[in-house]
VORO-460472 format. One record per residue: y, x, z of N, C-alpha, C, O, CB in turn; residue in three letters. Coordinates in steps of 0.02 Angstrom, whole numbers, plus 50000, padded with zeros to 5 digits. Each point is the difference from the previous one (the first is absolute). Glycine has a CB too. Example, Ala and Ser with C-alpha at 12.3 -4.5 7.8 and 13.67 -1.06 7.14 Angstrom:
497165066050390500594995550000500605004550000499995005250033499424985350029ALA;501125007749902500595004250003500554996150037500555002550008499135003449884SER;
***
This chain:
580365530157565500744997149964500044991850003500174995650040499835014949865VAL;499744990250024499774992749999500184992850075500404995550010498535013549908MET;500384994650122499654994050041500635001650048500254995450032498185003649954LEU;501805007050018500634998650050500654997549976500334998650051499215010050006HIS;500864989949881500194994449948499544994050025500364995550021499945012949867GLU;499064990250117499824994250008500174997050066500304994850013498915008049908PHE;500635000150103500144997950094500575001050034500154996950051498855006149967VAL;501385001549954500835000050028500384998549974500535000450032499395005750009VAL;500164991249883500495000449953500335002849961499994997749943499924998750106GLY;500525009849966500225006449983499465005049984499485000050032501454997550035PRO;499205007649874499595004650022500265007150051500585001650012498874993249874LEU;500195007150127499885004550050500515007349997500275003250045498414991149951PRO;501355006749927500395005749989500634998149934499924996349952498885012250092PHE;501704994749972500704999149962500314995249973500204998849943499545008950042GLY;500284989450072500494993650022500804999450014500374995250013498595003350034ARG;501175010349941500594999950058500285004249916500574998649981499075002650210ASP;499945003549768500345002149934499664999549946499524996550011501025010250041SER;499484995549882500145000749929499665008049995499505000749964501774990350019ASP;498905012850039499925008250037499334999849964499704994749991500955007250149ASP;499075005049835499185000450005499735003050066499554998550039500415003449835GLN;500755005650120499765001550049500124998150094499785003050049500175004049837VAL;500494987150108499915001050060499494990749998500054995950045501335015350007GLU;498174987949884499454996150000499425004950047499744998750054500634994649815LEU;499565012950085499405005050000500174997950113499664996450036500395017549795LEU;500504989750186499945002750056500124994850060499965001250060500355009549879ARG;499894981850025499494997850070499434995249998499894995050034501095006550022GLN;498495003149867499424994450005499545006450045499524998650036500534991249823ILE;500305019950125499725003050052500125000650081499645002250045500265002049854MET;500834992650099500165001250081500194996550013500425002150040499735005549977GLU;499934984349978500144993550059499594996450007499704997449952501225001650033ASP;498995000250054499554995250039500054994249987500534997049996499475008750079PRO;499314991549914499944992549967500324993950074499904998850060498685005749839ILE;501794993650050500264994350071499954993549998500194997349948500605009250072LEU;498994989950025499944992349986500184993650023499694997850048499695007649930PHE;501124990849994500394997250042499504995050052499404999049996501675002449909PRO;499484995650146499734998050054499784993349997499784997750053500855010149998SER;499364988449899499684993549963499255002749961499734995949964501664997950007TYR;498385010950035499345003149979499825001250075500185004750035500025001449834ILE;499284987250153499785002150069499055004349982499755004850030501194981650050GLN;498755009549863499515003349996499675005549986499985003149947500214989750054ASP;499485008850068500135007650007499255003149928500045005449970500534994550216GLU;499054996949808499275000549970500445001549917499755003949959499174985550136ALA;501735006849890500344999249954500275006750005499745003549957500384984150038ALA;500375016050046500395005950001499195003449999500105004649960501364993550113ILE;497995002349941499675007050037499555000149907499835005349975499924993150226GLY;500174997149776499865002049927500325003749940499845004049957499774987750080LEU;501145003349992500425003849955500235007149977500135002949947500034988250088VAL;499825011050063500145005850048499445005949974500015006049989500434985550126SER;499105003349882499565006249985499715001349943499585004549993500224994550100GLY;500474996049844500205001049919500255005849971499855004049956500404986050054LEU;500535008150062500385005649957500045006850025500455004049986500214987449976LEU;498685010050091500055006650053500175006049926499815001049942499024995150192GLU;501585006149909500275006749950499625004250043500225000650057501114997649893ARG;498305004050041499475004450003499434999049965499784994550017500615007150075THR;499155001749855499694995249985499324999550025499664995049987501075005249929PRO;498955006550133499434999050018500074993350046499444997850015500215015249970GLU;500844983650039500234995950075500044992849953499914994550026501025015950072LEU;499224990449831499924992849998499594995549972499685002049951501155000650061ARG;499084990650009499694996450007499744999249913500314998949949500304996850181LEU;498535005949888499694999249953499825006749933499775000449943500764987350106GLY;499705015949995500095006650010499495006750007500005005549972500824987350068ALA;498645003550021499555003450015499314999849971499974997949942500735001750139SER;498725002349949499735000749930499194992450030499394999350000501115020349945SER;500284976250079499494992049985500274995149942499774994849976499985004450159ARG;501025005749846500235000749933500294989650015500224999150057498675014849851GLY;501094980950054500124993349993499804996950081500344996750039499375003349812ALA;499445003450154500024994950058500354999450077499824996550047499255003649888THR;501825007250056499955000250073500334994149962499784994650020500185017150081GLU;500574987749844500464993050029499724993749955500434997049968500845010150062ILE;498164991149966499574992750024499824999550045499934994150016499735004349916LYS;500135007650128499974994950054500365001350049499835000250059499234997549918GLU;501995004249978500294998850078500114992850012499894994749970500745016450033HIS;499704991650069500134994050029500414991049952499874994049997500205018650108PRO;500434992349867500314994749948499864993249957500254994449998499995015450004TYR;498994994949951499384995549978499374997550045499474998549974500855007649928PHE;499814993750181499514997550035499574992449991499474997750021501245010450043ALA;499904989349891499644993349983499864999449942499904994149984500555000850087THR;499485009749881499875001349933499574998449972499915006150002500515000150012LEU;499034990949951499385000449994500025004449946500444998449959499194991150088ASP;500075015449938500115004349942499564999149939500165001049942500215006750141TRP;498884989549947499614998649945499894994549955499704998849947499975007650115ASP;500934989050008500064992549928500705003049967500014999349939499494986250134ALA;501035017549953500675002549943499545001749957500024996049953501065009350107LEU;498335000349930499575004449939499574994649967499695002249951500195009950114VAL;500014981749950499684995749971500524992549964499814995549963499145010750129SER;501654994949936500604997349988499634992550030499854994949969500875013549913ARG;499224992850170499844993350004500414995250068499834994650024498945010549914GLN;501824999550078500364999850032500614992049968500014999049939499555016850096LEU;500664981749990500644997849983500685001050006500324999750053499014995749954PRO;501015006349909500495000850015500445000450051499574998250040500074999549887PRO;501095003550126500284997350031500464995749970500314996550040499405011250024PRO;500444991549867500814995049966499364999849944499635004950000502145000350028TRP;498154991449944499744995549932500744995649955500424996450027498185000650057ALA;501385004449858500664996849980499484992649990499404998650000501655012949929PRO;499564985450062499874991949993499804999449904500385003049962500774991950164ASP;498475002749855499595004349945500354994149932500105001549941498415004450144ILE;501644986149955500214995349953500565000150026500274995549968498864998149996ASP;501295008550076500665000249983500195004049944500364998449952499794999450154ARG;499545008349908500135006949951500054997449905500355001249951498765007850159LEU;500124986049914499824998349903500754994649992500275000449945497904998350038LYS;502174996650068500284996149984500635002750009500394997150038498814995049977GLU;500945012549958500515005150022499965002449942500194996549954499775006150164ASP;499845002149873499725000649908500054995449934500335000349948498895004350117TRP;500234990349965500284993449924500794996850006500134994749972498484999150026GLU;501895010050040500504994150040500155006549966500404997549961499584991850161SER;500035019749854500375004449991500135000049933499424998749981500255006550111ASP;500564995149869500424997349951499975005249923500134998249943500724996150172GLU;498895013549911499955005449987499475001150032499555000849958501465001650018GLU;498834997950064499084995849991499855009150038499395000850003500234986949829GLY;500715017550189499745005949995500075004650069499875005950011500384992449863ASP;500004996450168500075004250080499674999350022500205000550058500524999849970ARG;498434997749974499834999950055499245003949941499904999749939500934988250174ILE;498685016249955499615004149966499324995249977500114994350022500425017150048LEU;498904988949898499574997350021499565002150046499775005449983500464991249934SER;499475000550155499705003050051499495004649945499894999149940500264990650174PRO;499585016249936499335005149988499594994650009500054994450024500185018050021ALA;499334991349924499094997150005499865001450048499734994950021499795006349887ASP;500475002850135499685002350076499395004749994499595000850046500734987650006GLY;499635015249875499695004550001500235005150015500505002249970499024993049977ALA;500075009250120500035006650026500005006249924499734999849944499524994650192ALA;501125009849895500205003549942499455004150029500005000750061501374998249894THR;498005004749997500025005849996499965005350048499395000349997501034994849929PRO;499715009250115500105005550028500055004749923499644998949951499694997950186PRO;501205008849868500055005549933499765006750034500225002850050500934991649881GLU;498245007750022500105008650015500495001650022500564998149984498945004949943PRO;500315001450120500285006750011500194996150108500245003450045500515003149767GLY;499044986750193500394996550041499504997850077500134996350047500654999349828MET;498645008550111499685000750036500155001050091499614998050043500025004949832GLU;500965000350137500335000850057500104996750055500005001350060500295002849875TRP;499844989050012499984992750046499444994250022500034994850034500955007049911SER;498565001450022499404995650024500035001350093500115004950035498994997249829GLU;500784992050146499694999350062501174997050027500304999950054497925013749959GLY;501884985749954500895000150011500294992849983500614998950004499545014649954PHE;
***
């Protein structure tokens, strides 16, 4: 659902009603629609595959697991090894000098949080299912 929101904008369900029963009906029955401005067939295929209602047919639910998602055409140009080893440059990076200037000029001094130290968080026990993803 989050990927649909990232790609399309609005949520795929519940746009027209606050009624929880109607929301559930939409989730169970309504087709996943993509506006005409979404032209990327790989993105549509990825979102549709992840939102497949039949669990056995859902992308990533086969015996191949996360590999099935990683090999989807949407990710064809992504170097997963570089991603895992934190070698990929971020698609956007803040202007640290500008942020420092803003922070130093901020009278309260509490609007900007300190940047993360970049250390990877070790996996938690019980998260073995996510290995390889």
